[in-house]
Residue frames as qw, qx, qy, qz and C-alpha x, y, z in Angstrom:
[[0.450, -0.105, 0.726, -0.510, -2.89, 13.79, -69.00],
 [0.818, 0.326, 0.084, -0.466, -5.30, 12.55, -71.68],
 [0.601, 0.526, -0.597, -0.075, -2.40, 10.86, -73.52],
 [0.009, -0.342, 0.866, -0.366, -1.20, 9.15, -70.34],
 [0.623, 0.065, 0.535, -0.567, -4.71, 8.00, -69.47],
 [0.819, 0.424, -0.131, -0.363, -5.18, 6.59, -72.97],
 [0.399, 0.503, -0.761, 0.091, -1.78, 4.83, -72.82],
 [0.285, -0.181, 0.806, -0.486, -2.80, 3.29, -69.51],
 [0.750, 0.248, 0.267, -0.552, -6.10, 2.29, -71.10],
 [0.678, 0.488, -0.500, -0.228, -4.29, 0.55, -73.97],
 [0.146, 0.345, -0.885, 0.275, -2.25, -1.55, -71.52],
 [0.457, 0.030, 0.665, -0.590, -5.36, -2.34, -69.49],
 [0.760, 0.372, -0.037, -0.532, -7.31, -3.19, -72.64],
 [0.491, 0.433, -0.751, -0.085, -4.63, -5.65, -73.74],
 [0.067, -0.129, 0.897, -0.418, -4.98, -7.43, -70.40],
 [0.592, 0.221, 0.343, -0.695, -8.76, -7.16, -70.64],
 [0.740, 0.407, -0.317, -0.432, -8.87, -8.83, -74.07],
 [0.332, 0.356, -0.868, 0.092, -6.36, -11.53, -73.11],
 [0.259, -0.011, 0.803, -0.537, -8.39, -12.49, -70.04],
 [0.673, 0.314, 0.160, -0.650, -11.64, -12.40, -72.02],
 [0.675, 0.425, -0.523, -0.301, -10.29, -14.61, -74.81],
 [0.141, 0.275, -0.913, 0.267, -8.67, -16.99, -72.32],
 [0.424, 0.083, 0.658, -0.617, -11.95, -17.37, -70.43],
 [0.716, 0.404, 0.113, -0.558, -14.14, -17.79, -73.52],
 [0.688, 0.528, -0.443, -0.228, -11.96, -19.52, -76.10],
 [0.323, 0.392, -0.832, 0.223, -9.62, -21.58, -73.93],
 [0.143, -0.043, 0.822, -0.549, -11.60, -22.28, -70.76],
 [0.201, -0.336, -0.814, -0.429, -15.00, -22.39, -72.49],
 [0.026, -0.406, -0.603, 0.686, -16.68, -20.13, -69.94],
 [0.260, 0.775, 0.576, 0.009, -19.89, -18.28, -70.89],
 [0.384, 0.521, 0.174, 0.743, -19.42, -15.15, -73.03],
 [0.301, -0.866, -0.145, -0.372, -21.12, -12.91, -70.45],
 [0.759, -0.601, 0.034, 0.248, -18.66, -14.07, -67.77],
 [0.718, 0.079, 0.192, 0.665, -15.67, -13.65, -70.07],
 [0.190, 0.690, 0.211, 0.665, -16.75, -10.16, -71.14],
 [0.464, -0.855, -0.054, -0.223, -17.13, -9.13, -67.48],
 [0.839, -0.409, 0.070, 0.353, -13.89, -10.77, -66.27],
 [0.634, 0.388, 0.126, 0.657, -11.77, -8.98, -68.87],
 [0.029, 0.783, 0.020, 0.621, -12.54, -5.38, -67.89],
 [0.676, -0.730, 0.017, -0.098, -12.31, -6.18, -64.20],
 [0.860, -0.165, 0.104, 0.472, -8.82, -7.65, -64.68],
 [0.463, 0.474, 0.129, 0.738, -7.68, -4.81, -66.90],
 [0.257, -0.862, -0.160, -0.407, -9.31, -2.39, -64.51],
 [0.754, -0.604, -0.023, 0.256, -7.02, -3.40, -61.67],
 [0.659, 0.036, 0.179, 0.730, -3.97, -2.58, -63.77],
 [0.148, 0.673, 0.289, 0.664, -5.57, 0.62, -65.02],
 [0.471, -0.853, -0.218, -0.062, -6.35, 1.80, -61.48],
 [0.687, -0.542, 0.084, 0.476, -2.74, 1.73, -60.33],
 [0.508, 0.220, 0.318, 0.769, -1.37, 3.21, -63.57],
 [0.026, -0.770, -0.335, -0.543, -3.93, 6.03, -63.48],
 [0.562, -0.799, -0.190, 0.099, -3.49, 6.71, -59.78],
 [0.646, -0.484, 0.175, 0.564, 0.26, 7.08, -60.00],
 [0.440, -0.053, 0.471, 0.763, 1.10, 8.05, -63.58],
 [0.140, 0.558, 0.595, 0.562, -1.90, 9.39, -65.50],
 [0.248, -0.837, -0.314, -0.373, -3.57, 11.59, -62.89],
 [0.343, 0.347, -0.500, 0.715, -0.78, 11.93, -60.30],
 [0.571, -0.549, -0.057, -0.608, -3.30, 11.30, -57.55],
 [0.744, -0.044, -0.630, 0.217, -1.25, 8.90, -55.44],
 [0.165, 0.166, -0.518, 0.823, -0.97, 11.40, -52.57],
 [0.558, -0.258, -0.035, -0.788, -4.74, 11.46, -52.13],
 [0.566, -0.176, 0.696, -0.405, -6.58, 8.97, -49.93],
 [0.142, 0.149, -0.896, -0.394, -6.87, 5.62, -51.63],
 [0.254, 0.280, 0.846, -0.377, -10.15, 4.61, -49.94],
 [0.467, 0.626, 0.215, -0.586, -12.44, 6.86, -51.99],
 [0.284, 0.549, -0.606, -0.500, -10.44, 6.13, -55.12],
 [0.030, -0.062, 0.995, 0.072, -10.84, 2.37, -54.74],
 [0.327, 0.444, 0.712, -0.436, -14.54, 2.65, -53.92],
 [0.436, 0.688, 0.042, -0.579, -15.39, 5.01, -56.77],
 [0.183, 0.474, -0.750, -0.423, -13.12, 3.18, -59.23],
 [0.187, 0.088, 0.977, -0.052, -14.86, -0.10, -58.43],
 [0.420, 0.593, 0.494, -0.478, -18.21, 1.53, -59.13],
 [0.364, 0.683, -0.331, -0.540, -16.96, 2.90, -62.46],
 [0.013, 0.310, -0.924, -0.221, -15.46, -0.51, -63.28],
 [0.316, 0.290, 0.877, -0.217, -18.76, -2.26, -62.55],
 [0.441, 0.693, 0.196, -0.535, -20.70, 0.26, -64.64],
 [0.263, 0.619, -0.587, -0.450, -18.23, -0.19, -67.50],
 [0.137, -0.113, 0.982, 0.064, -18.33, -4.00, -67.19],
 [0.423, 0.477, 0.686, -0.350, -22.13, -3.94, -67.31],
 [0.412, 0.736, -0.091, -0.530, -22.09, -1.64, -70.34],
 [0.096, 0.472, -0.811, -0.332, -19.60, -3.96, -72.04],
 [0.272, 0.114, 0.952, -0.087, -21.69, -7.07, -71.35],
 [0.449, 0.626, 0.479, -0.421, -24.95, -5.49, -72.51],
 [0.315, 0.742, -0.295, -0.513, -23.35, -3.90, -75.56],
 [0.016, 0.372, -0.885, -0.278, -21.47, -7.01, -76.69],
 [0.319, 0.231, 0.909, -0.137, -24.37, -9.39, -76.14],
 [0.444, 0.688, 0.303, -0.487, -26.72, -7.03, -78.01],
 [0.289, 0.680, -0.479, -0.474, -24.39, -6.65, -81.00],
 [0.078, -0.203, 0.966, 0.142, -23.80, -10.42, -81.14],
 [0.334, 0.357, 0.834, -0.257, -27.49, -11.32, -80.77],
 [0.398, 0.744, 0.359, -0.399, -29.10, -8.65, -82.93],
 [0.369, 0.823, -0.290, -0.319, -26.44, -7.92, -85.54],
 [0.986, 0.092, 0.077, 0.114, -24.62, -11.28, -85.63],
 [0.226, 0.849, -0.445, 0.172, -21.26, -9.58, -85.13],
 [0.751, 0.090, -0.549, 0.356, -18.27, -11.65, -84.07],
 [0.574, -0.752, -0.287, 0.152, -17.81, -11.20, -80.33],
 [0.594, -0.259, 0.039, 0.760, -14.32, -9.69, -80.76],
 [0.151, 0.403, 0.341, 0.835, -15.54, -7.09, -83.26],
 [0.394, -0.758, -0.412, -0.316, -18.46, -6.28, -80.98],
 [0.672, -0.577, -0.218, 0.409, -16.15, -6.04, -77.97],
 [0.465, 0.010, 0.123, 0.877, -13.79, -3.63, -79.76],
 [0.061, -0.562, -0.377, -0.733, -16.65, -1.35, -80.80],
 [0.550, -0.743, -0.354, -0.141, -18.24, -1.37, -77.38],
 [0.697, -0.373, -0.166, 0.589, -14.89, -0.92, -75.60],
 [0.320, 0.239, 0.139, 0.906, -14.16, 2.25, -77.56],
 [0.292, -0.660, -0.332, -0.608, -17.53, 3.76, -76.68],
 [0.708, -0.626, -0.312, 0.093, -17.25, 2.77, -73.01],
 [0.653, -0.129, -0.112, 0.738, -13.68, 4.13, -72.73],
 [0.173, 0.263, 0.132, 0.940, -14.56, 7.56, -74.07],
 [0.389, -0.548, -0.337, -0.660, -18.11, 7.94, -72.75],
 [0.763, -0.592, -0.224, -0.130, -17.78, 6.36, -69.30],
 [0.841, -0.223, -0.190, 0.455, -14.25, 5.55, -68.15],
 [0.456, 0.244, -0.075, 0.853, -12.19, 8.64, -68.92],
 [0.205, -0.634, -0.099, -0.739, -14.77, 11.24, -67.83],
 [0.750, -0.609, -0.167, -0.198, -15.53, 9.46, -64.55],
 [0.808, -0.126, -0.197, 0.540, -11.88, 8.71, -63.77],
 [0.335, 0.364, -0.033, 0.868, -10.95, 12.33, -64.37],
 [0.250, -0.517, -0.044, -0.818, -13.87, 13.97, -62.56],
 [0.782, -0.488, -0.079, -0.380, -14.82, 11.51, -59.84],
 [0.948, -0.166, -0.188, 0.198, -12.20, 8.87, -59.06],
 [0.703, -0.006, -0.109, 0.703, -8.90, 10.73, -59.24],
 [0.084, -0.929, -0.141, -0.331, -9.97, 14.07, -57.85],
 [0.618, 0.016, -0.363, 0.697, -7.10, 15.91, -56.18],
 [0.158, -0.143, -0.352, 0.912, -7.53, 18.38, -53.34],
 [0.277, 0.546, 0.573, -0.545, -11.26, 18.54, -53.81],
 [0.430, 0.661, -0.166, -0.592, -11.01, 19.44, -57.52],
 [0.915, 0.288, 0.270, 0.083, -11.00, 17.27, -60.59],
 [0.559, -0.344, 0.407, 0.635, -7.69, 17.06, -62.40],
 [0.404, 0.775, -0.067, -0.481, -7.29, 19.45, -65.31],
 [0.894, 0.365, 0.192, 0.176, -5.99, 18.39, -68.71],
 [0.098, 0.938, -0.331, -0.021, -2.92, 20.64, -68.42]]
């Protein structure tokens, strides 16, 4: 399950970074907007991959999953924005380097644990790693 969730995360991250770079570099939108738009876009893809493939939770009610996933997505987006802006402002890192570093921390510290134990709970229990 961890491998599937991480594979799903890689696909979602590719979409996330493409949207972020498109917004910031091509469209000239503010960095904070671009950094928030990326994870939200990738998050939509990640939700459906995780629901069906990673956690096999597609038989459970989708209402709670959507609600709780949106909360996790917003928390992750906020963590990404704060982390990237802080690394760019205080350490003069390139925004892409900062985004990669922050994305790794957010994925392991926020996304996977909350997806596994809150969002894609099956039959009242969180999904095991078996």
